[in-house]
C-alpha positions as CSV (number, residue, x, y, z in Angstrom):
1,X,2.2,5.7,-16.5
2,X,1.2,9.4,-16.7
3,X,3.8,11.7,-18.2
4,X,4.0,15.4,-17.5
5,X,2.4,17.2,-14.6
6,X,3.9,17.2,-11.1
7,X,2.7,14.2,-9.1
8,X,5.0,14.5,-6.1
9,X,5.3,10.9,-4.7
10,X,4.6,7.3,-5.5
11,X,5.3,5.2,-2.4
12,X,3.8,1.8,-3.2
13,X,5.7,0.0,-6.0
14,X,7.3,-3.4,-6.5
15,X,10.2,-5.3,-8.1
16,X,10.6,-8.7,-9.8
17,X,11.7,-10.1,-6.5
18,X,8.1,-10.6,-5.5
19,X,7.6,-13.1,-8.3
20,X,4.6,-11.3,-10.0
21,X,6.2,-8.0,-11.3
22,X,7.9,-7.2,-14.5
23,X,10.8,-5.0,-15.5
24,X,14.2,-3.9,-14.2
25,X,14.2,-1.6,-11.2
26,X,16.1,1.0,-13.2
27,X,13.2,1.1,-15.7
28,X,10.8,1.9,-12.9
29,X,13.0,4.8,-11.7
30,X,13.2,6.1,-15.3
31,X,9.4,6.0,-15.5
32,X,9.2,7.9,-12.2
33,X,11.5,10.6,-13.5
34,X,9.4,10.8,-16.7
35,X,6.4,11.3,-14.5
36,X,8.1,14.2,-12.8
37,X,7.8,12.5,-9.4
38,X,9.8,14.2,-6.7
39,X,10.0,11.0,-4.6
40,X,9.8,7.4,-5.6
41,X,9.3,4.7,-3.0
42,X,10.3,1.1,-3.5
43,X,8.2,-1.1,-1.2
44,X,8.4,-4.7,-2.3
45,X,6.7,-7.5,-0.4
46,X,8.4,-8.5,2.8
47,X,9.5,-12.2,2.9
48,X,6.4,-14.2,3.6
49,X,8.4,-17.3,4.6
50,X,9.6,-15.4,7.6
51,X,5.9,-14.8,8.6
52,X,5.1,-18.5,8.3
53,X,3.1,-18.5,5.0
54,X,3.0,-21.8,3.0
55,X,5.1,-22.1,-0.1
56,X,2.0,-22.1,-2.4
57,X,0.9,-18.8,-0.9
58,X,4.2,-17.0,-1.4
59,X,4.1,-13.9,-3.4
60,X,7.3,-12.2,-2.1
61,X,11.1,-12.5,-2.0
62,X,12.5,-15.1,0.4
63,X,14.0,-14.0,3.7
64,X,17.6,-14.8,2.4
65,X,17.0,-12.2,-0.3
66,X,16.0,-9.3,2.0
67,X,19.6,-8.0,2.6
68,X,20.3,-7.9,-1.1
69,X,17.1,-6.1,-1.8
70,X,18.0,-3.4,0.7
71,X,21.5,-3.1,-0.7
72,X,20.2,-2.8,-4.3
73,X,17.7,0.0,-3.4
74,X,20.4,1.8,-1.3
75,X,22.8,1.7,-4.3
76,X,20.1,3.1,-6.6
77,X,19.4,5.9,-4.1
78,X,22.9,7.1,-4.6
79,X,23.0,6.7,-8.3
80,X,19.7,8.6,-8.7
81,X,20.0,11.3,-6.1
82,X,20.6,14.1,-8.6
83,X,17.4,13.3,-10.5
84,X,14.9,11.9,-7.9
85,X,14.7,11.0,-4.3
86,X,14.4,7.2,-3.8
87,X,12.9,5.9,-0.6
88,X,13.4,2.4,0.8
89,X,10.3,0.6,2.0
90,X,8.6,-2.7,2.5
91,X,5.1,-3.9,2.3
92,X,4.4,-6.3,5.1
93,X,1.4,-8.6,5.5
94,X,-0.2,-8.2,8.9
95,X,-0.3,-11.5,10.7
96,X,-2.1,-11.6,14.1
97,X,0.1,-13.1,16.8
98,X,3.4,-12.0,15.1
99,X,3.2,-8.3,16.0
100,X,6.3,-8.4,18.3
101,X,8.3,-10.6,15.9
102,X,7.5,-8.2,13.0
103,X,8.2,-5.1,15.0
104,X,11.6,-6.4,16.1
105,X,12.7,-7.2,12.6
106,X,11.5,-3.9,11.2
107,X,13.6,-2.0,13.8
108,X,16.7,-3.8,12.7
109,X,16.5,-2.5,9.1
110,X,17.3,1.0,8.0
111,X,14.0,1.7,6.3
112,X,12.3,4.9,5.2
113,X,8.8,3.5,5.7
114,X,6.8,0.4,6.2
115,X,3.4,-0.4,4.6
116,X,1.1,-2.7,6.5
117,X,-1.5,-4.6,4.4
118,X,-3.9,-7.4,4.5
119,X,-4.3,-10.0,1.8
120,X,-5.3,-13.0,3.8
121,X,-8.5,-13.7,5.7
122,X,-8.8,-17.1,7.5
123,X,-5.9,-18.5,5.4
124,X,-7.4,-17.3,2.0
125,X,-5.8,-14.6,-0.1
126,X,-8.9,-12.5,-0.7
127,X,-7.1,-10.4,-3.2
128,X,-6.3,-13.3,-5.5
129,X,-8.8,-14.4,-8.2
130,X,-8.2,-18.1,-7.4
131,X,-10.1,-17.6,-4.2
132,X,-13.2,-15.9,-5.6
133,X,-15.4,-18.8,-4.5
134,X,-14.5,-17.9,-0.9
135,X,-16.9,-14.9,-1.2
136,X,-19.8,-17.4,-1.8
137,X,-19.3,-19.2,1.5
138,X,-21.2,-16.8,3.7
139,X,-22.8,-13.3,3.5
140,X,-20.5,-10.7,2.0
141,X,-21.3,-8.2,4.8
142,X,-20.0,-10.8,7.4
143,X,-16.8,-11.3,5.4
144,X,-16.3,-7.5,5.3
145,X,-16.9,-7.3,9.0
146,X,-14.1,-9.8,9.7
147,X,-11.8,-8.1,7.2
148,X,-12.2,-4.6,8.7
149,X,-11.8,-6.0,12.2
150,X,-8.5,-7.3,11.1
151,X,-7.6,-3.9,9.6
152,X,-8.5,-2.4,13.0
153,X,-6.1,-4.9,14.7
154,X,-3.4,-4.0,12.3
155,X,-3.8,-0.3,13.0
156,X,-3.7,-1.0,16.8
157,X,-0.4,-3.0,16.4
158,X,1.3,0.4,15.8
159,X,3.8,-1.4,13.6
160,X,3.2,0.3,10.3
161,X,3.9,3.8,8.9
162,X,1.3,3.4,6.2
163,X,-1.9,1.4,5.9
164,X,-1.9,0.0,2.4
165,X,-4.9,-0.6,0.0
166,X,-7.3,-0.4,3.0
167,X,-10.3,-1.9,1.3
168,X,-8.5,-4.3,-1.2
169,X,-11.1,-7.0,-0.3
170,X,-13.3,-5.4,-3.0
171,X,-10.6,-6.0,-5.7
172,X,-12.6,-8.5,-7.7
173,X,-15.9,-6.8,-7.4
174,X,-17.3,-8.6,-4.4
175,X,-19.1,-5.8,-2.6
176,X,-22.1,-6.2,-0.3
177,X,-25.4,-4.6,-1.1
178,X,-25.5,-3.3,2.5
179,X,-24.0,0.1,3.4
180,X,-20.4,0.1,4.5
181,X,-20.5,3.6,6.0
182,X,-20.5,2.4,9.6
183,X,-17.2,0.5,8.9
184,X,-15.7,3.6,7.2
185,X,-16.7,5.9,10.1
186,X,-15.4,3.7,12.9
187,X,-12.1,3.0,11.1
188,X,-11.7,6.7,10.3
189,X,-12.1,7.6,13.9
190,X,-9.4,5.1,15.0
191,X,-7.0,6.2,12.2
192,X,-7.5,9.8,13.3
193,X,-6.8,9.0,16.9
194,X,-3.7,7.2,16.0
195,X,-2.6,9.8,13.4
196,X,-2.1,6.8,11.1
197,X,-1.2,7.5,7.5
198,X,-3.4,5.8,4.9
199,X,-2.5,5.4,1.3
200,X,-4.6,6.1,-1.7
201,X,-3.8,3.2,-3.9
202,X,-4.6,3.4,-7.6
203,X,-4.0,-0.3,-8.2
204,X,-7.7,-0.8,-7.8
205,X,-8.3,1.3,-11.0
206,X,-6.6,-1.6,-12.9
207,X,-8.5,-4.3,-11.1
208,X,-12.0,-5.7,-11.9
209,X,-13.5,-3.3,-9.3
210,X,-12.2,-0.3,-11.3
211,X,-12.0,1.8,-8.2
212,X,-9.2,3.2,-6.1
213,X,-8.5,2.0,-2.6
214,X,-10.1,3.5,-0.6
215,X,-13.5,4.1,-2.2
216,X,-14.6,7.7,-2.7
217,X,-17.1,7.4,0.2
218,X,-14.4,5.9,2.4
219,X,-11.9,8.6,1.4
220,X,-14.5,11.3,2.2
221,X,-14.7,10.0,5.8
222,X,-10.9,9.8,6.1
223,X,-10.6,13.4,5.0
224,X,-13.4,14.6,7.2
225,X,-11.6,13.0,10.2
226,X,-8.3,14.6,9.2
227,X,-6.5,11.2,8.6
228,X,-3.1,11.9,6.9
229,X,-2.8,10.5,3.4
230,X,-0.1,9.3,1.1
231,X,-0.2,8.0,-2.5
232,X,0.9,4.8,-4.3
233,X,0.3,3.2,-7.7
234,X,1.1,-0.4,-6.5
235,X,3.1,-0.6,-9.8
236,X,4.1,-4.1,-10.8
237,X,5.5,-2.9,-14.1
238,X,7.2,0.4,-15.2
239,X,4.2,1.5,-17.2
240,X,2.1,1.4,-14.0
241,X,4.2,4.0,-12.1
242,X,2.0,7.0,-11.2
243,X,-1.0,5.2,-12.7
244,X,-4.2,7.2,-12.4
245,X,-2.6,10.0,-10.4
246,X,-4.3,12.9,-12.3
247,X,-7.7,11.5,-11.3
248,X,-6.6,11.2,-7.7
249,X,-5.2,14.7,-7.5
250,X,-8.5,16.0,-9.0
251,X,-10.5,14.2,-6.3
252,X,-8.2,15.4,-3.5
253,X,-8.6,19.0,-4.7
254,X,-12.3,18.5,-4.8
255,X,-12.2,17.4,-1.2
256,X,-10.0,20.3,-0.2
257,X,-6.8,18.3,0.3
258,X,-3.5,19.9,-0.7
259,X,-0.8,17.8,1.0
260,X,0.4,14.3,1.2
261,X,2.7,12.5,3.7
262,X,6.0,10.9,2.9
263,X,8.8,9.5,5.1
264,X,12.5,9.6,5.7
265,X,13.9,6.9,8.1
266,X,10.4,6.4,9.3
267,X,9.9,10.0,10.2
268,X,6.8,11.5,8.5
269,X,6.7,14.9,6.8
270,X,4.3,16.7,4.5
271,X,4.6,17.6,0.8
272,X,2.2,20.1,-0.6
273,X,0.9,20.0,-4.2
């Protein structure tokens, strides 16, 4: 957590309902207030059982908890409105073949925004250290090709307001020696055409890769293609709220960026810093 300053927004954060976070939701909000955030978005993992994931791969609330989660966040919105704007979001794993099912359910809920993310590739959670041996099964560049193809499909689904941790596949330091610039350029072109918001996620700074998502080179391409950006810490404990934000703001200013995108009832608007 970084106290002081004015860090505007943090739209990617979690709660204990996901099963791998710590702390009461009220503690996260107090941390956000201490960081002088203008808006704090709560975007816990969407129920993975609804998407057909196996019990052993679950890292989210269950579907029967979703309504209570929404109610809890809405109540905290009202309680905190004089101190900070709370936004209701969800982080949803993109699953090919379930685009319509996902879209229909999202529309039923009164959400401020939806983050689309990819953790699984061919049934393996590539963001989890238990699957590190998966990266030894074939050339890294081929794995990255398949991963970014899935990101492309996610963007083309038009289901998500924000693309989350866009290159999380590098989380545990598995990065090919070959250049990834072609992937960055092609994805940036697509994201620009779609006017698709991409988050800068500082969770990677706490991971073995010690690098934000997206990488600096990837971020440069996004900026050069005028892709709209937002910001999230991927906080799983109160002390991680706004983690690494001074570094991100410094980089953004270096790249000539002075605004971020946030949402209200899934309608985007810009905040300048």
